[in-house]
N, C-alpha and C positions, 0 to 999 in steps of 0.2 A: 970497537970494530963493527962496522956496518955490515949487516947481512942483507943481501938482495934476494928477491924472489924470482925464481926462474919461471918464465911463462913460455909455453910452446905455442908461438904464433901460428905456425902452420896448422896445428890441430884445431885452433879456434876458427881460422878461416875455412877450414874444411867443413865445419859444422854450421857456419853462418848461412842464412837463407839468401838466395840470390836476389839482388835488387834489379828490377826491370824498369827502365826509364823509356817512356814513349810519349808521343804527342797525341793529345786527345782530339777527337773530331768536333769539339765544341770549345767555345771561348769562356774563360772565367772573367768576371767583372766585379769591381769593388762597389758598384752603384746599383745593386740588384733592386733597391727600393724604387728605382725609376719605373719598374713594372706597375707598382701601385699607382704612381702618378699617371701613367698611361691609362690605367683602368678608369680613373675619374675623367681623364681627357676624352675618353670614348663616350662618356655620358654627355659631353659638351659638343659632340660632333655636329648636331644641327646648328648650333651657334657658329661654329667654325666654318660650316658650309655657307652660312649667310654672310660671313665676313668676306669669303672669297667671291661671292656673288656681288657684294656691294663694292669691293675693292679689287677688281680683276687686274691681272697682269698679262702682258702680251706673251711672255714666255719666261721660263726659269722657275725660281722658287716662289711658291704661292705665299700669301700673307699668313695663312693658317700654319704653314710650315715654319714661318718666321716666329710666330707665337709659341708653337710647340718647342722649337729649338731653344729659344731664350728662356722659357719656363723651365726647361730641363737644367739650365745653368742656375737659375735663381733658387730652385729647391735644394741645390747643393751649396748655397751660400756664395755663388760666384756671380758677379755683376759685370765683369769686364767682357766686352765683346770678343776680345782676343781668345778667351777661353774656349770658344766654339771650335777652334782649330784642333784642339786636343781630341776631338771626337770624329774627326774625318777618318773614314774607314772603320769606325766602330759600328758594327752591325747591330749590336744589342741596343745602343743608344737610339738608333733610328727605329728599330722594331718596337722597343718598349714604349716610345712616345708616339708612334704612328706617323713618323716623319717620312714624307715621300722623297723630298730632296733637301739635303742638309745645306743651309746657306754658308757661305764663306764669311769671314770676319768683316770684310768691307761691305758685303751685301747686307749683313745683319745690321751693321751700324747705319748704313744709308737708308735702309727701308724703315727702321724705327724712327730715324730722324725725319723722314718725309711723311710717315703715316701715323705717328704716335698720337696726334690729336684726334684722328678718326677712330683709331683702335681703342682709345680711352673710353669712348662711348659704349663699347661692347663689353667692357669688363664688369660693370655692376650687374647687368642681366645674367652674365655667366655665373657670377658668385651666387646670385639668388637662385638660379636654376639648379645649381649643384647642391646647395643646402636643402632646398625644398624637395629634391628627389631622393635624398638620403634618409629622410625622416629622423633627423638628428634630435637629440635631447639637449636643448639649449640651456637648461638649468633655470627653473623658476625659483624665485626667492620665497622664503617662508610666508611672506605676506601675499603671495599670488601674482606679483608683478614680474615681468621679464626685464631685467636691466639692460640698458644700452649705454655703455660707458664711452664717452667721447673726450679725447684729450690730445694734447700735443706733447712731444718729447724731443729732446735734442740729440742729434747725431753728430759726433765729433769728426769733422773733416779738416782739422787744423793742418796747415802746411800744404794744402792743395789749391788748385786754381780752377776748380770746377764751377760751372755756371750755377748761380743761385746761392753759393756759399756766402754766409754772412755771420754776423755776431749774434749768437743765440741768447736766450734769456738766462742761461746758466753760465755765460761768460766764456764760451768756446766758439770757435768758428766752425760752421757746419750748416746742416739743414735743420728744419723744425717741422717734421711731418705731423700730420693729424691722423690719429687712428680711431676707429670705431669698433668696439668689441660688443658682441651681442650675447646675452644670457650669462648666467653665473659661470658657465663653462668656457666663456671667452671665445666665441667664434668671430673672427675678424671679417667685418663687412666692408671696410674701406681702410686703406693706408695711403693717404695722399701726400706725396712729396711736396714740401713747400719751402720757400726761401728761409734762411735762418733768421732774417731780420723781420719777418712777418709776425704781427701780433696774433695771439690766439683767436680773437674774435673776428679778425678781418676776413671777410668773405666766407665765414663759416656757414652762413645761411645756405650757401650752395651745397655744402655737405649735408646739412640738415634736410634740405628738400629731397635729397637723394637717399640718404641712409634711413631716416625715420620711416618713410612709407615702405621701404624694403623690409624693415623689421616688423612692421604691421602685417604685411602680406605673409611673411614667414610664420608669424604667430597664428594667423588665420589658417594657414595650410598645415600647421603642425599637428601632432597627435598627442594623446594623453594629457598630462597636466599642462603642456605647453600650448594647447589649442586655444585660440582666442584669448590668451592671457594679455592683460593690458601692458603697455610699454612704459617703463620708467627711465627717462633720460637723466643720467647722472653726470654732472659737470663740476669742475673745480672753479675757484674764484676768478681765474682768467677769462671765464665765459659769463661773468655776471653782467648781463646785458638785457635790458627790457626788450630790445628789438629781437634778440635771439629767442627769448621766451615766447614772444609773440609768434615767431616763425614755428616754433615747436607746437604751439597751440593750434595753428592753422592746419596741422597734420591730422587733427581729429575730424574724420570724415565718416559719413554713413557707410556701414558695411565693413568697417575696419575696426580693430581693437582700439580702445581709448589710449591716449598718450598723456602722461604726467611728467613732471620734471622735478628734480632735486638739485639745486645749484648752490654751491658754497658762496656765501655772501662776501663781497669785498668791502670792508669798512672805509677804505680810501681815507678821506680827511676827517673822519669822525673824531670829535674831541672826547676821548674815552674818559679822561679824568672828570670832565664836566658831567658826563653821563653817570659816572659812578656817584658823584656828589648828589645828583638829582634822585637817583635810586635810593640812596641812603636816607634821603628826607621823606620818602614815600612810605606810608605805613603799610602798604600792600606788598612791599618787597619782602620776600622770604629768602634768607640766606642759609645755605648748607655749609657746614664746616667739616670737610673730610679729614683735616688735621689742624694742628695748632699753626696759626699764621696764614691760613688759606681759607678763603670764603668763595662760594660759588652761588650765583643766582641765575635762574633762567626765566624767560618769559617769551611771549609771542605777540606779534602785531599783525593786524589785517592790512593787506596791500591791494591796490588796484594797479594792474599792469596795463599800460596803454596798448590798445589793440587786442586785448584778451577779453572777449565777451562770449556769453552763452548765446544760444539760438534766439532767446527772447530779448536779446539786446542788453541784458544786465551784465555787469562785470563778473567775470569768473572768480570765485573765491580763491585768493592766493594769500598765503601767510608766511611770515618770517619768524623762525624760532631763533632766539638769541641767547647767548650765554656770556656772562661776565665773570671773570676769575680775578680775585684780588689776593695778592700775596704781600704780607708784611714780614714773613720769615721764609727764606728760601728752603729748598729741599735738604740742604746741608746744615740747617739750623742757624744760619746767619741772619740776624735781624736787619731789615732794610731801613734806611733812613727815610725813604719815600716809598709809599706803596707802589707795587708793580701791578699793572692792569693788563688783562688780555681779553679782548672782545672778539667773539666769534658769532657767526650766524649762518643760517641755511634758509634759502627761499624755496618753497615747494608749493605745488598745486594739489598735493594729496589732500583729500577731504578729511575733516575731523569728525569723529563720531563719539559722543560721550557715553561712557558707561560708569566710570568711577573717577571722581575728581582727585587731584593730588597724586596721580600715578602716571608718570610718563617717562619717556626715554629720550635721550639726546644722542646725536651721533658722535663717534669717536674715531680717530684715525691713528694708526701706529706711528710712532715717532720715526722709525726707520724707513717708512714708506715715503721717502723724499725724492725729489727729482735728481737724477744722476746723469751726467753726460755720457752718451753711449758712443763707443768706437764703432766705426763702420762695419767691423766684422762681428759685432755683438748682435744678439737676437733683439730686434726692436721690442721694447716693452713700454707701453703707454703709462704715463704718470697717473692715468685714471685708475690704475690698480690701487692707488692710495684711497680714492673714493670708493672703490669696490670693497675695501677692507674696513669701512667704518662700521662701528658696532653701537647698538643702543646701550645706554649707560645710566648710572645713577637712578635706580628704579623707584626710589621713594622721595625724590626731590620735588617739592611742591612748586607751583608757579604763581606768578602775580596775576590777579584778576581784579574785577571791579569790586570795590568795598572789601569785605573780609572773606568773600567767597571766591573759590576758584572758578574760572570760566568753564562753561560747559564743554568747550572744545579741548580741554586738557584731558589727559588720561589715555584711554585706549587708542585714540587717534594717533597720539604721538608714539604710543607703543608700536602701532602698526607702521608708522612712519619710520621708527627706528629699525624695525625688522626689515623694511625695504632698503634701508641704507646699509644693511649688514650683508657681508658676503659670508656664506657658511664655511668657506675654506679656512679662514683665519679668524681667531677670536682672541680678545684680550680680556683680562680680568675686569669684572664689573665694579671693583672697588679699588683699582690701582690709582696711585697718586699721579696726576698729570705732570707734576714737576719732574719726576724722575724717569717716567717711562713714555707716556703717550700723548703729548701735546701735539696739536695739528701743526705741521710745517707749512712753509709758504708754497705756496704753489710756485680764400684759397686762391692760394692764388687762383685765378680763373683757370678754366680747363686747359687753355692753350699753355699757360705757365706751368701747370702740372705736367703736361706732356713734355715741355722743355726740361723740367726737373728730372723726369724719367730718363731722358736722353743723357742728361749730365751724369747720371749714375753709372753709365757705361764708359765714360771717358777716363 
């Protein structure tokens, strides 16, 4: 027999507090963060005024309002021009971003299509002015250098017909933008949209000419440990080009912080087996055995890069640190019929200073930091992060030198070089086996084309 519970509803209602529903005299918004965006836009008011003066309009929406309106969409992850219609009549959107007259979707599309190439010229000065005025802590490496990581990444736009979409290096159709991140804390100085079929090094000199001097000026105007810190440009194997190194070297100018580079070497058609045989026959080769069936040897060679000279006309010292890994037994214990070789190298202009021979570090990159195709809605992340995570390793591994002595350039110089290659945010064990965890994976258009790519993003 079920027994019910009697509830006197009338008595409950009599004791309930009365609910009052009324309309407020102000609006609620889900994008309150736009107020912070508007705060920084106010710091760029002089630049926006110069844009209006340089690109006047007879009537209607000014070009600065077009920039403010589209920026308000981009910070929300919206790139379609049609999205601007959602904010017609939204007083907070206009007030927070300082918009005088909100453009319609056709006006926004047509104005950016007609003025993108000219507006592009104004973006780098605005980025530099914003960072210089905020006294930001860019993040100096333990060795004292400010890193500048430049790399490309793939944006997956499969199934679309946007202008510039092509087959990227990761096997998907999309764009291949180039990003430049400054400091260990990763301040983005440039994010250039480029066609998917464009090679990493193609016309990258244009980016270098713009981004590296900007990083030098930001370092000169910085405060604390960032002030006048030298710049270390870090690039992966896709940028292994003497012409690009020469372009970076040309950025060393009087009155600005020095610029060095660290570039992952591309072995290309190097006969690794023949090299291993030659090293095996040299008495100066020193092998390290981290485990059974695996040997590692490192050495360095002096290089002369064409067009890279000091003020006195002498070639600037450039060196390449190389590492050869030989495996006769894999990480699972399987004996290999033929030795497996892995050759790696890094080209750098960092100077070598000897204090103690036989003590140096080499760079290391986590295995999981590989290039991954990004969907268009994902947050762009440069594959340079992989170079930003390299760590000095094998602290007691001796190097090859002349005779039976280690070269004077070994030791602390490479230790400093290893510290420069390391990002403090992520570290790997100094004694881990590369087979199972941390082997290195594989790794502008002109301004008018970049502007065209920017227009394609809104289609």
